PDB file of N, CA, C and O in Angstrom, chain B, residues numbered from 101:
ATOM      1  N   UNK B 101     -27.679  27.232  55.904  1.00  0.00           N
ATOM      2  CA  UNK B 101     -28.799  26.700  56.192  1.00  0.00           C
ATOM      3  C   UNK B 101     -29.012  25.434  55.813  1.00  0.00           C
ATOM      4  O   UNK B 101     -28.781  25.031  54.673  1.00  0.00           O
ATOM      5  N   UNK B 102     -29.628  24.479  57.078  1.00  0.00           N
ATOM      6  CA  UNK B 102     -29.883  23.166  56.689  1.00  0.00           C
ATOM      7  C   UNK B 102     -31.338  23.065  56.513  1.00  0.00           C
ATOM      8  O   UNK B 102     -32.252  23.805  56.876  1.00  0.00           O
ATOM      9  N   UNK B 103     -31.312  21.624  55.668  1.00  0.00           N
ATOM     10  CA  UNK B 103     -32.502  21.535  54.993  1.00  0.00           C
ATOM     11  C   UNK B 103     -33.525  21.240  55.640  1.00  0.00           C
ATOM     12  O   UNK B 103     -33.389  20.047  55.910  1.00  0.00           O
ATOM     13  N   UNK B 104     -34.977  21.795  56.278  1.00  0.00           N
ATOM     14  CA  UNK B 104     -35.875  21.101  56.794  1.00  0.00           C
ATOM     15  C   UNK B 104     -36.650  19.646  56.504  1.00  0.00           C
ATOM     16  O   UNK B 104     -37.213  19.352  55.449  1.00  0.00           O
ATOM     17  N   UNK B 105     -36.554  18.893  57.576  1.00  0.00           N
ATOM     18  CA  UNK B 105     -36.925  17.482  57.370  1.00  0.00           C
ATOM     19  C   UNK B 105     -38.541  17.638  56.580  1.00  0.00           C
ATOM     20  O   UNK B 105     -38.910  16.984  55.605  1.00  0.00           O
ATOM     21  N   UNK B 106     -39.329  18.682  57.310  1.00  0.00           N
ATOM     22  CA  UNK B 106     -40.888  18.781  56.848  1.00  0.00           C
ATOM     23  C   UNK B 106     -41.104  19.336  55.475  1.00  0.00           C
ATOM     24  O   UNK B 106     -40.708  20.460  55.169  1.00  0.00           O
ATOM     25  N   UNK B 107     -41.678  18.612  54.726  1.00  0.00           N
ATOM     26  CA  UNK B 107     -42.183  18.682  53.381  1.00  0.00           C
ATOM     27  C   UNK B 107     -43.901  18.684  53.086  1.00  0.00           C
ATOM     28  O   UNK B 107     -44.683  17.765  53.329  1.00  0.00           O
ATOM     29  N   UNK B 108     -44.202  20.020  52.488  1.00  0.00           N
ATOM     30  CA  UNK B 108     -45.599  19.840  52.175  1.00  0.00           C
ATOM     31  C   UNK B 108     -46.008  18.811  51.142  1.00  0.00           C
ATOM     32  O   UNK B 108     -45.210  18.641  50.221  1.00  0.00           O
ATOM     33  N   UNK B 109     -47.041  18.152  51.145  1.00  0.00           N
ATOM     34  CA  UNK B 109     -47.386  17.072  50.092  1.00  0.00           C
ATOM     35  C   UNK B 109     -47.135  17.863  48.634  1.00  0.00           C
ATOM     36  O   UNK B 109     -46.736  17.172  47.697  1.00  0.00           O
ATOM     37  N   UNK B 110     -47.391  19.493  48.390  1.00  0.00           N
ATOM     38  CA  UNK B 110     -47.614  19.766  47.553  1.00  0.00           C
ATOM     39  C   UNK B 110     -46.305  20.034  46.522  1.00  0.00           C
ATOM     40  O   UNK B 110     -46.337  20.143  45.296  1.00  0.00           O
ATOM     41  N   UNK B 111     -45.003  20.113  47.536  1.00  0.00           N
ATOM     42  CA  UNK B 111     -43.887  20.295  47.513  1.00  0.00           C
ATOM     43  C   UNK B 111     -42.940  18.873  46.756  1.00  0.00           C
ATOM     44  O   UNK B 111     -41.838  18.939  46.213  1.00  0.00           O
ATOM     45  N   UNK B 112     -43.640  17.896  46.917  1.00  0.00           N
ATOM     46  CA  UNK B 112     -43.016  16.660  46.806  1.00  0.00           C
ATOM     47  C   UNK B 112     -43.267  16.326  45.454  1.00  0.00           C
ATOM     48  O   UNK B 112     -44.338  16.542  44.888  1.00  0.00           O
ATOM     49  N   UNK B 113     -42.335  15.831  44.972  1.00  0.00           N
ATOM     50  CA  UNK B 113     -42.036  14.963  43.580  1.00  0.00           C
ATOM     51  C   UNK B 113     -43.547  14.344  43.467  1.00  0.00           C
ATOM     52  O   UNK B 113     -44.308  14.217  44.426  1.00  0.00           O
ATOM     53  N   UNK B 114     -43.835  13.987  42.121  1.00  0.00           N
ATOM     54  CA  UNK B 114     -45.028  13.036  41.975  1.00  0.00           C
ATOM     55  C   UNK B 114     -44.963  11.604  42.068  1.00  0.00           C
ATOM     56  O   UNK B 114     -45.851  10.753  42.132  1.00  0.00           O
ATOM     57  N   UNK B 115     -43.924  11.545  42.063  1.00  0.00           N
ATOM     58  CA  UNK B 115     -43.615   9.654  42.133  1.00  0.00           C
ATOM     59  C   UNK B 115     -43.945   9.550  44.062  1.00  0.00           C
ATOM     60  O   UNK B 115     -44.796   8.830  44.583  1.00  0.00           O
ATOM     61  N   UNK B 116     -43.197  10.286  44.627  1.00  0.00           N
ATOM     62  CA  UNK B 116     -43.415   9.717  45.999  1.00  0.00           C
ATOM     63  C   UNK B 116     -44.668  10.714  46.593  1.00  0.00           C
ATOM     64  O   UNK B 116     -44.484  11.092  47.750  1.00  0.00           O
ATOM     65  N   UNK B 117     -45.707  11.101  46.045  1.00  0.00           N
ATOM     66  CA  UNK B 117     -46.678  11.615  46.201  1.00  0.00           C
ATOM     67  C   UNK B 117     -47.281  10.591  45.850  1.00  0.00           C
ATOM     68  O   UNK B 117     -47.909  10.048  46.759  1.00  0.00           O
ATOM     69  N   UNK B 118     -47.338  10.013  44.643  1.00  0.00           N
ATOM     70  CA  UNK B 118     -47.877   8.496  44.336  1.00  0.00           C
ATOM     71  C   UNK B 118     -47.957   7.357  45.719  1.00  0.00           C
ATOM     72  O   UNK B 118     -48.865   6.680  46.202  1.00  0.00           O
ATOM     73  N   UNK B 119     -46.855   7.512  45.962  1.00  0.00           N
ATOM     74  CA  UNK B 119     -46.611   6.587  47.358  1.00  0.00           C
ATOM     75  C   UNK B 119     -47.468   6.790  48.624  1.00  0.00           C
ATOM     76  O   UNK B 119     -48.210   6.011  49.221  1.00  0.00           O
ATOM     77  N   UNK B 120     -47.094   8.250  48.879  1.00  0.00           N
ATOM     78  CA  UNK B 120     -47.878   8.812  50.057  1.00  0.00           C
ATOM     79  C   UNK B 120     -49.559   8.423  49.939  1.00  0.00           C
ATOM     80  O   UNK B 120     -50.333   7.897  50.738  1.00  0.00           O
ATOM     81  N   UNK B 121     -49.707   8.892  48.691  1.00  0.00           N
ATOM     82  CA  UNK B 121     -51.474   8.611  48.546  1.00  0.00           C
ATOM     83  C   UNK B 121     -51.661   7.486  48.868  1.00  0.00           C
ATOM     84  O   UNK B 121     -52.753   7.551  49.432  1.00  0.00           O
ATOM     85  N   UNK B 122     -51.279   6.281  48.906  1.00  0.00           N
ATOM     86  CA  UNK B 122     -51.290   4.869  48.861  1.00  0.00           C
ATOM     87  C   UNK B 122     -51.191   4.621  50.246  1.00  0.00           C
ATOM     88  O   UNK B 122     -51.957   3.818  50.778  1.00  0.00           O
ATOM     89  N   UNK B 123     -50.184   5.329  50.991  1.00  0.00           N
ATOM     90  CA  UNK B 123     -50.069   5.118  52.388  1.00  0.00           C
ATOM     91  C   UNK B 123     -51.287   5.608  53.245  1.00  0.00           C
ATOM     92  O   UNK B 123     -51.805   5.021  54.194  1.00  0.00           O
ATOM     93  N   UNK B 124     -51.619   6.790  52.706  1.00  0.00           N
ATOM     94  CA  UNK B 124     -52.441   7.483  53.690  1.00  0.00           C
ATOM     95  C   UNK B 124     -54.047   6.828  53.326  1.00  0.00           C
ATOM     96  O   UNK B 124     -55.068   6.856  54.013  1.00  0.00           O
ATOM     97  N   UNK B 125     -53.799   6.244  51.967  1.00  0.00           N
ATOM     98  CA  UNK B 125     -55.408   5.405  52.038  1.00  0.00           C
ATOM     99  C   UNK B 125     -55.729   4.397  52.980  1.00  0.00           C
ATOM    100  O   UNK B 125     -56.771   4.201  53.606  1.00  0.00           O
ATOM    101  N   UNK B 126     -54.202   3.542  52.968  1.00  0.00           N
ATOM    102  CA  UNK B 126     -54.294   2.297  53.905  1.00  0.00           C
ATOM    103  C   UNK B 126     -54.166   2.776  55.340  1.00  0.00           C
ATOM    104  O   UNK B 126     -54.724   2.018  56.132  1.00  0.00           O
ATOM    105  N   UNK B 127     -53.636   3.730  55.830  1.00  0.00           N
ATOM    106  CA  UNK B 127     -53.584   4.262  57.029  1.00  0.00           C
ATOM    107  C   UNK B 127     -55.069   5.220  57.587  1.00  0.00           C
ATOM    108  O   UNK B 127     -55.366   5.390  58.770  1.00  0.00           O
ATOM    109  N   UNK B 128     -55.959   5.828  56.215  1.00  0.00           N
ATOM    110  CA  UNK B 128     -57.329   6.421  56.876  1.00  0.00           C
ATOM    111  C   UNK B 128     -58.688   5.005  56.430  1.00  0.00           C
ATOM    112  O   UNK B 128     -59.333   4.539  57.370  1.00  0.00           O
ATOM    113  N   UNK B 129     -58.858   4.672  55.506  1.00  0.00           N
ATOM    114  CA  UNK B 129     -59.378   4.012  55.318  1.00  0.00           C
ATOM    115  C   UNK B 129     -60.262   3.156  56.316  1.00  0.00           C
ATOM    116  O   UNK B 129     -61.475   3.293  56.482  1.00  0.00           O
ATOM    117  N   UNK B 130     -59.491   2.315  56.903  1.00  0.00           N
ATOM    118  CA  UNK B 130     -60.384   1.767  58.354  1.00  0.00           C
ATOM    119  C   UNK B 130     -61.030   3.134  58.987  1.00  0.00           C
ATOM    120  O   UNK B 130     -62.255   3.149  59.106  1.00  0.00           O
ATOM    121  N   UNK B 131     -60.443   4.033  59.311  1.00  0.00           N
ATOM    122  CA  UNK B 131     -60.907   5.439  60.138  1.00  0.00           C
ATOM    123  C   UNK B 131     -62.352   5.770  59.707  1.00  0.00           C
ATOM    124  O   UNK B 131     -63.235   5.915  60.553  1.00  0.00           O
ATOM    125  N   UNK B 132     -62.568   5.880  58.471  1.00  0.00           N
ATOM    126  CA  UNK B 132     -63.414   6.325  58.132  1.00  0.00           C
ATOM    127  C   UNK B 132     -64.689   5.572  57.502  1.00  0.00           C
ATOM    128  O   UNK B 132     -64.488   4.548  56.849  1.00  0.00           O
ATOM    129  N   UNK B 133     -65.896   6.019  57.669  1.00  0.00           N
ATOM    130  CA  UNK B 133     -67.024   5.259  57.394  1.00  0.00           C
ATOM    131  C   UNK B 133     -67.427   5.519  56.009  1.00  0.00           C
ATOM    132  O   UNK B 133     -68.190   6.446  55.734  1.00  0.00           O
ATOM    133  N   UNK B 134     -66.696   4.341  54.699  1.00  0.00           N
ATOM    134  CA  UNK B 134     -67.202   4.588  53.861  1.00  0.00           C
ATOM    135  C   UNK B 134     -68.080   3.409  53.720  1.00  0.00           C
ATOM    136  O   UNK B 134     -67.882   2.298  54.212  1.00  0.00           O
ATOM    137  N   UNK B 135     -69.563   3.968  52.629  1.00  0.00           N
ATOM    138  CA  UNK B 135     -70.654   2.972  52.380  1.00  0.00           C
ATOM    139  C   UNK B 135     -70.181   2.049  51.208  1.00  0.00           C
ATOM    140  O   UNK B 135     -70.419   0.846  51.092  1.00  0.00           O
ATOM    141  N   UNK B 136     -69.243   3.097  50.099  1.00  0.00           N
ATOM    142  CA  UNK B 136     -68.894   2.472  49.097  1.00  0.00           C
ATOM    143  C   UNK B 136     -67.255   2.732  48.723  1.00  0.00           C
ATOM    144  O   UNK B 136     -66.665   3.716  49.168  1.00  0.00           O
ATOM    145  N   UNK B 137     -66.810   2.057  48.135  1.00  0.00           N
ATOM    146  CA  UNK B 137     -65.659   2.103  47.813  1.00  0.00           C
ATOM    147  C   UNK B 137     -65.338   3.791  46.972  1.00  0.00           C
ATOM    148  O   UNK B 137     -66.071   4.363  46.165  1.00  0.00           O
ATOM    149  N   UNK B 138     -64.199   4.178  47.441  1.00  0.00           N
ATOM    150  CA  UNK B 138     -64.107   5.933  46.920  1.00  0.00           C
ATOM    151  C   UNK B 138     -62.795   6.000  45.491  1.00  0.00           C
ATOM    152  O   UNK B 138     -61.604   5.687  45.468  1.00  0.00           O
ATOM    153  N   UNK B 139     -63.468   6.403  44.736  1.00  0.00           N
ATOM    154  CA  UNK B 139     -62.360   6.463  43.619  1.00  0.00           C
ATOM    155  C   UNK B 139     -61.095   7.076  43.998  1.00  0.00           C
ATOM    156  O   UNK B 139     -61.068   7.954  44.860  1.00  0.00           O
ATOM    157  N   UNK B 140     -59.893   6.606  43.319  1.00  0.00           N
ATOM    158  CA  UNK B 140     -58.703   6.936  43.723  1.00  0.00           C
ATOM    159  C   UNK B 140     -58.418   8.494  43.336  1.00  0.00           C
ATOM    160  O   UNK B 140     -57.547   9.099  43.961  1.00  0.00           O
ATOM    161  N   UNK B 141     -59.113   9.103  42.361  1.00  0.00           N
ATOM    162  CA  UNK B 141     -58.838  10.464  41.926  1.00  0.00           C
ATOM    163  C   UNK B 141     -59.602  11.219  43.006  1.00  0.00           C
ATOM    164  O   UNK B 141     -59.170  12.349  43.234  1.00  0.00           O
ATOM    165  N   UNK B 142     -60.635  10.822  43.705  1.00  0.00           N
ATOM    166  CA  UNK B 142     -61.314  11.454  45.039  1.00  0.00           C
ATOM    167  C   UNK B 142     -60.257  11.613  46.138  1.00  0.00           C
ATOM    168  O   UNK B 142     -59.955  12.660  46.709  1.00  0.00           O
ATOM    169  N   UNK B 143     -59.729  10.348  46.339  1.00  0.00           N
ATOM    170  CA  UNK B 143     -58.380  10.459  47.198  1.00  0.00           C
ATOM    171  C   UNK B 143     -57.381  11.437  47.032  1.00  0.00           C
ATOM    172  O   UNK B 143     -57.046  12.187  47.950  1.00  0.00           O
ATOM    173  N   UNK B 144     -56.716  11.474  45.504  1.00  0.00           N
ATOM    174  CA  UNK B 144     -56.046  12.464  44.979  1.00  0.00           C
ATOM    175  C   UNK B 144     -56.446  13.587  45.559  1.00  0.00           C
ATOM    176  O   UNK B 144     -55.942  13.819  46.657  1.00  0.00           O
ATOM    177  N   UNK B 145     -57.444  14.586  45.003  1.00  0.00           N
ATOM    178  CA  UNK B 145     -58.278  15.619  45.239  1.00  0.00           C
ATOM    179  C   UNK B 145     -58.016  16.121  46.567  1.00  0.00           C
ATOM    180  O   UNK B 145     -57.337  17.053  46.997  1.00  0.00           O
ATOM    181  N   UNK B 146     -58.949  14.993  47.241  1.00  0.00           N
ATOM    182  CA  UNK B 146     -58.716  15.431  48.688  1.00  0.00           C
ATOM    183  C   UNK B 146     -57.318  15.595  49.684  1.00  0.00           C
ATOM    184  O   UNK B 146     -57.187  16.466  50.543  1.00  0.00           O
ATOM    185  N   UNK B 147     -56.292  14.510  49.339  1.00  0.00           N
ATOM    186  CA  UNK B 147     -54.929  15.060  50.040  1.00  0.00           C
ATOM    187  C   UNK B 147     -55.037  16.011  49.385  1.00  0.00           C
ATOM    188  O   UNK B 147     -55.621  16.901  50.005  1.00  0.00           O
ATOM    189  N   UNK B 148     -54.657  16.376  48.063  1.00  0.00           N
ATOM    190  CA  UNK B 148     -53.828  17.248  47.514  1.00  0.00           C
ATOM    191  C   UNK B 148     -54.622  18.874  47.834  1.00  0.00           C
ATOM    192  O   UNK B 148     -54.015  19.918  47.591  1.00  0.00           O
ATOM    193  N   UNK B 149     -55.886  18.862  48.342  1.00  0.00           N
ATOM    194  CA  UNK B 149     -56.364  20.195  48.958  1.00  0.00           C
ATOM    195  C   UNK B 149     -56.305  20.255  50.693  1.00  0.00           C
ATOM    196  O   UNK B 149     -56.611  21.168  51.460  1.00  0.00           O
ATOM    197  N   UNK B 150     -55.796  18.926  50.945  1.00  0.00           N
ATOM    198  CA  UNK B 150     -55.434  19.161  52.811  1.00  0.00           C
ATOM    199  C   UNK B 150     -54.130  19.678  52.714  1.00  0.00           C
ATOM    200  O   UNK B 150     -53.788  20.645  53.395  1.00  0.00           O
ATOM    201  N   UNK B 151     -53.231  19.010  51.775  1.00  0.00           N
ATOM    202  CA  UNK B 151     -51.814  19.456  51.587  1.00  0.00           C
ATOM    203  C   UNK B 151     -51.226  19.443  52.807  1.00  0.00           C
ATOM    204  O   UNK B 151     -50.778  20.477  53.302  1.00  0.00           O
ATOM    205  N   UNK B 152     -51.160  18.063  53.518  1.00  0.00           N
ATOM    206  CA  UNK B 152     -50.958  17.609  54.528  1.00  0.00           C
ATOM    207  C   UNK B 152     -48.960  17.742  54.727  1.00  0.00           C
ATOM    208  O   UNK B 152     -48.239  17.400  53.789  1.00  0.00           O
ATOM    209  N   UNK B 153     -48.405  18.239  55.976  1.00  0.00           N
ATOM    210  CA  UNK B 153     -47.116  18.001  56.174  1.00  0.00           C
ATOM    211  C   UNK B 153     -46.537  16.874  56.610  1.00  0.00           C
ATOM    212  O   UNK B 153     -47.017  16.225  57.539  1.00  0.00           O
ATOM    213  N   UNK B 154     -45.533  16.561  56.027  1.00  0.00           N
ATOM    214  CA  UNK B 154     -44.875  15.390  56.417  1.00  0.00           C
ATOM    215  C   UNK B 154     -43.270  15.363  56.999  1.00  0.00           C
ATOM    216  O   UNK B 154     -42.581  16.175  56.382  1.00  0.00           O
ATOM    217  N   UNK B 155     -42.665  14.758  57.847  1.00  0.00           N
ATOM    218  CA  UNK B 155     -41.450  14.551  58.489  1.00  0.00           C
ATOM    219  C   UNK B 155     -41.152  13.912  57.885  1.00  0.00           C
ATOM    220  O   UNK B 155     -41.944  13.050  57.504  1.00  0.00           O
ATOM    221  N   UNK B 156     -39.253  13.945  57.217  1.00  0.00           N
ATOM    222  CA  UNK B 156     -38.579  13.044  56.756  1.00  0.00           C
ATOM    223  C   UNK B 156     -37.481  12.678  57.978  1.00  0.00           C
ATOM    224  O   UNK B 156     -37.139  13.428  58.892  1.00  0.00           O
ATOM    225  N   UNK B 157     -37.086  11.464  57.750  1.00  0.00           N
ATOM    226  CA  UNK B 157     -36.090  11.055  59.257  1.00  0.00           C
ATOM    227  C   UNK B 157     -35.391  10.068  58.509  1.00  0.00           C
ATOM    228  O   UNK B 157     -35.942   9.003  58.232  1.00  0.00           O
ATOM    229  N   UNK B 158     -33.914  10.395  58.061  1.00  0.00           N
ATOM    230  CA  UNK B 158     -33.136   9.595  57.503  1.00  0.00           C
ATOM    231  C   UNK B 158     -32.126   8.817  58.633  1.00  0.00           C
ATOM    232  O   UNK B 158     -30.901   8.714  58.570  1.00  0.00           O
ATOM    233  N   UNK B 159     -33.007   8.325  59.644  1.00  0.00           N
ATOM    234  CA  UNK B 159     -31.791   7.755  60.750  1.00  0.00           C
ATOM    235  C   UNK B 159     -31.321   6.293  59.887  1.00  0.00           C
ATOM    236  O   UNK B 159     -31.287   6.362  58.659  1.00  0.00           O
ATOM    237  N   UNK B 160     -31.040   5.257  60.430  1.00  0.00           N
ATOM    238  CA  UNK B 160     -30.606   4.009  59.746  1.00  0.00           C
ATOM    239  C   UNK B 160     -31.275   3.628  58.414  1.00  0.00           C
ATOM    240  O   UNK B 160     -30.812   3.271  57.331  1.00  0.00           O
ATOM    241  N   UNK B 161     -32.966   3.895  59.029  1.00  0.00           N
ATOM    242  CA  UNK B 161     -33.503   3.711  57.632  1.00  0.00           C
ATOM    243  C   UNK B 161     -34.602   4.967  57.657  1.00  0.00           C
ATOM    244  O   UNK B 161     -35.214   5.487  58.590  1.00  0.00           O
ATOM    245  N   UNK B 162     -34.582   5.235  56.173  1.00  0.00           N
ATOM    246  CA  UNK B 162     -35.497   6.324  55.757  1.00  0.00           C
ATOM    247  C   UNK B 162     -37.183   6.185  56.365  1.00  0.00           C
ATOM    248  O   UNK B 162     -37.886   5.265  55.945  1.00  0.00           O
ATOM    249  N   UNK B 163     -37.553   6.872  57.059  1.00  0.00           N
ATOM    250  CA  UNK B 163     -38.848   6.886  57.342  1.00  0.00           C
ATOM    251  C   UNK B 163     -39.968   8.506  56.679  1.00  0.00           C
ATOM    252  O   UNK B 163     -39.663   9.699  56.693  1.00  0.00           O
ATOM    253  N   UNK B 164     -40.791   8.066  56.357  1.00  0.00           N
ATOM    254  CA  UNK B 164     -41.491   9.345  56.157  1.00  0.00           C
ATOM    255  C   UNK B 164     -43.100   9.065  57.072  1.00  0.00           C
ATOM    256  O   UNK B 164     -43.853   8.091  57.038  1.00  0.00           O
ATOM    257  N   UNK B 165     -43.197  10.431  57.887  1.00  0.00           N
ATOM    258  CA  UNK B 165     -44.484  10.223  58.401  1.00  0.00           C
ATOM    259  C   UNK B 165     -45.100  11.607  58.253  1.00  0.00           C
ATOM    260  O   UNK B 165     -44.528  12.672  58.020  1.00  0.00           O
ATOM    261  N   UNK B 166     -46.750  11.286  58.492  1.00  0.00           N
ATOM    262  CA  UNK B 166     -47.475  12.427  58.556  1.00  0.00           C
ATOM    263  C   UNK B 166     -47.026  13.212  59.790  1.00  0.00           C
ATOM    264  O   UNK B 166     -46.934  12.563  60.832  1.00  0.00           O
ATOM    265  N   UNK B 167     -46.668  14.806  59.828  1.00  0.00           N
ATOM    266  CA  UNK B 167     -46.736  15.317  60.763  1.00  0.00           C
ATOM    267  C   UNK B 167     -47.840  15.338  61.818  1.00  0.00           C
ATOM    268  O   UNK B 167     -48.891  15.839  61.420  1.00  0.00           O
ATOM    269  N   UNK B 168     -47.824  14.845  63.238  1.00  0.00           N
ATOM    270  CA  UNK B 168     -48.575  15.019  64.048  1.00  0.00           C
ATOM    271  C   UNK B 168     -49.672  16.223  63.911  1.00  0.00           C
ATOM    272  O   UNK B 168     -50.855  16.043  64.199  1.00  0.00           O
ATOM    273  N   UNK B 169     -49.202  17.360  63.483  1.00  0.00           N
ATOM    274  CA  UNK B 169     -49.872  18.811  63.477  1.00  0.00           C
ATOM    275  C   UNK B 169     -50.979  18.390  62.471  1.00  0.00           C
ATOM    276  O   UNK B 169     -52.164  18.460  62.796  1.00  0.00           O
ATOM    277  N   UNK B 170     -50.533  17.896  61.087  1.00  0.00           N
ATOM    278  CA  UNK B 170     -51.551  17.645  59.925  1.00  0.00           C
ATOM    279  C   UNK B 170     -52.333  16.517  60.220  1.00  0.00           C
ATOM    280  O   UNK B 170     -53.443  16.651  59.704  1.00  0.00           O
ATOM    281  N   UNK B 171     -52.231  15.566  60.774  1.00  0.00           N
ATOM    282  CA  UNK B 171     -52.852  14.120  61.046  1.00  0.00           C
ATOM    283  C   UNK B 171     -54.655  14.150  61.343  1.00  0.00           C
ATOM    284  O   UNK B 171     -55.644  13.620  60.838  1.00  0.00           O
ATOM    285  N   UNK B 172     -54.372  15.077  62.436  1.00  0.00           N
ATOM    286  CA  UNK B 172     -56.206  15.299  62.930  1.00  0.00           C
ATOM    287  C   UNK B 172     -56.742  16.295  61.511  1.00  0.00           C
ATOM    288  O   UNK B 172     -57.730  15.978  60.849  1.00  0.00           O
ATOM    289  N   UNK B 173     -55.950  17.441  61.232  1.00  0.00           N
ATOM    290  CA  UNK B 173     -56.435  17.843  60.128  1.00  0.00           C
ATOM    291  C   UNK B 173     -56.836  17.472  58.803  1.00  0.00           C
ATOM    292  O   UNK B 173     -57.812  17.947  58.222  1.00  0.00           O
ATOM    293  N   UNK B 174     -55.803  16.333  58.196  1.00  0.00           N
ATOM    294  CA  UNK B 174     -55.862  15.647  57.413  1.00  0.00           C
ATOM    295  C   UNK B 174     -57.078  14.550  57.348  1.00  0.00           C
ATOM    296  O   UNK B 174     -57.762  14.252  56.369  1.00  0.00           O
ATOM    297  N   UNK B 175     -57.148  13.986  58.826  1.00  0.00           N
ATOM    298  CA  UNK B 175     -58.349  13.204  58.703  1.00  0.00           C
ATOM    299  C   UNK B 175     -60.078  14.061  58.659  1.00  0.00           C
ATOM    300  O   UNK B 175     -61.084  13.607  58.113  1.00  0.00           O
ATOM    301  N   UNK B 176     -59.994  14.943  59.166  1.00  0.00           N
ATOM    302  CA  UNK B 176     -61.016  16.039  59.139  1.00  0.00           C
ATOM    303  C   UNK B 176     -61.628  15.997  57.567  1.00  0.00           C
ATOM    304  O   UNK B 176     -62.715  15.668  57.093  1.00  0.00           O
ATOM    305  N   UNK B 177     -60.494  16.450  57.066  1.00  0.00           N
ATOM    306  CA  UNK B 177     -60.681  16.529  55.363  1.00  0.00           C
ATOM    307  C   UNK B 177     -61.068  15.584  54.589  1.00  0.00           C
ATOM    308  O   UNK B 177     -61.960  15.385  53.764  1.00  0.00           O
ATOM    309  N   UNK B 178     -60.170  15.031  55.053  1.00  0.00           N
ATOM    310  CA  UNK B 178     -60.757  13.066  54.166  1.00  0.00           C
ATOM    311  C   UNK B 178     -62.367  13.217  54.655  1.00  0.00           C
ATOM    312  O   UNK B 178     -63.283  13.422  53.858  1.00  0.00           O
ATOM    313  N   UNK B 179     -62.478  13.127  55.589  1.00  0.00           N
ATOM    314  CA  UNK B 179     -64.056  12.694  56.317  1.00  0.00           C
ATOM    315  C   UNK B 179     -65.053  13.588  55.362  1.00  0.00           C
ATOM    316  O   UNK B 179     -65.957  13.070  54.706  1.00  0.00           O
ATOM    317  N   UNK B 180     -64.751  15.092  55.369  1.00  0.00           N
ATOM    318  CA  UNK B 180     -65.258  16.082  54.719  1.00  0.00           C
ATOM    319  C   UNK B 180     -65.617  15.766  53.400  1.00  0.00           C
ATOM    320  O   UNK B 180     -66.790  15.982  53.095  1.00  0.00           O
ATOM    321  N   UNK B 181     -64.813  15.272  52.495  1.00  0.00           N
ATOM    322  CA  UNK B 181     -64.400  14.967  51.051  1.00  0.00           C
ATOM    323  C   UNK B 181     -64.970  13.933  50.710  1.00  0.00           C
ATOM    324  O   UNK B 181     -65.738  13.833  49.754  1.00  0.00           O
ATOM    325  N   UNK B 182     -64.569  12.863  51.639  1.00  0.00           N
ATOM    326  CA  UNK B 182     -64.783  11.371  50.781  1.00  0.00           C
ATOM    327  C   UNK B 182     -66.029  10.863  51.467  1.00  0.00           C
ATOM    328  O   UNK B 182     -66.622   9.989  50.835  1.00  0.00           O
ATOM    329  N   UNK B 183     -66.486  11.176  52.475  1.00  0.00           N
ATOM    330  CA  UNK B 183     -67.475  10.506  53.323  1.00  0.00           C
ATOM    331  C   UNK B 183     -68.691  11.303  52.944  1.00  0.00           C
ATOM    332  O   UNK B 183     -68.774  12.462  53.350  1.00  0.00           O
ATOM    333  N   UNK B 184     -69.837  10.677  52.049  1.00  0.00           N
ATOM    334  CA  UNK B 184     -71.072  11.412  51.891  1.00  0.00           C
ATOM    335  C   UNK B 184     -71.651  11.694  53.095  1.00  0.00           C
ATOM    336  O   UNK B 184     -71.274  11.081  54.093  1.00  0.00           O
ATOM    337  N   UNK B 185     -72.604  12.618  53.168  1.00  0.00           N
ATOM    338  CA  UNK B 185     -73.365  12.701  54.401  1.00  0.00           C
ATOM    339  C   UNK B 185     -74.639  12.217  54.323  1.00  0.00           C
ATOM    340  O   UNK B 185     -75.362  12.134  53.330  1.00  0.00           O
ATOM    341  N   UNK B 186     -74.894  11.845  55.666  1.00  0.00           N
ATOM    342  CA  UNK B 186     -76.030  11.090  55.923  1.00  0.00           C
ATOM    343  C   UNK B 186     -77.053  11.698  55.944  1.00  0.00           C
ATOM    344  O   UNK B 186     -78.114  11.115  56.164  1.00  0.00           O
TER     345      UNK B 186
END
């Protein structure tokens, strides 16, 4: 049986999780209406709870992307967890 190119955040080793958290922060910070800086621990908690799926492509250069199915769900979860209610 071939290995799936899809991986849940929770199934990825902690070192790669740390890199993915940083990439998610860079991707989503401009999209979310933050009034103040969000602590790193809050990002970790929100992403861990959302447990998004990632697609690993090993073409010429390896690439890890958030699965399109997880992207919107992740964004909504981050808004719910990280953006204070007005």
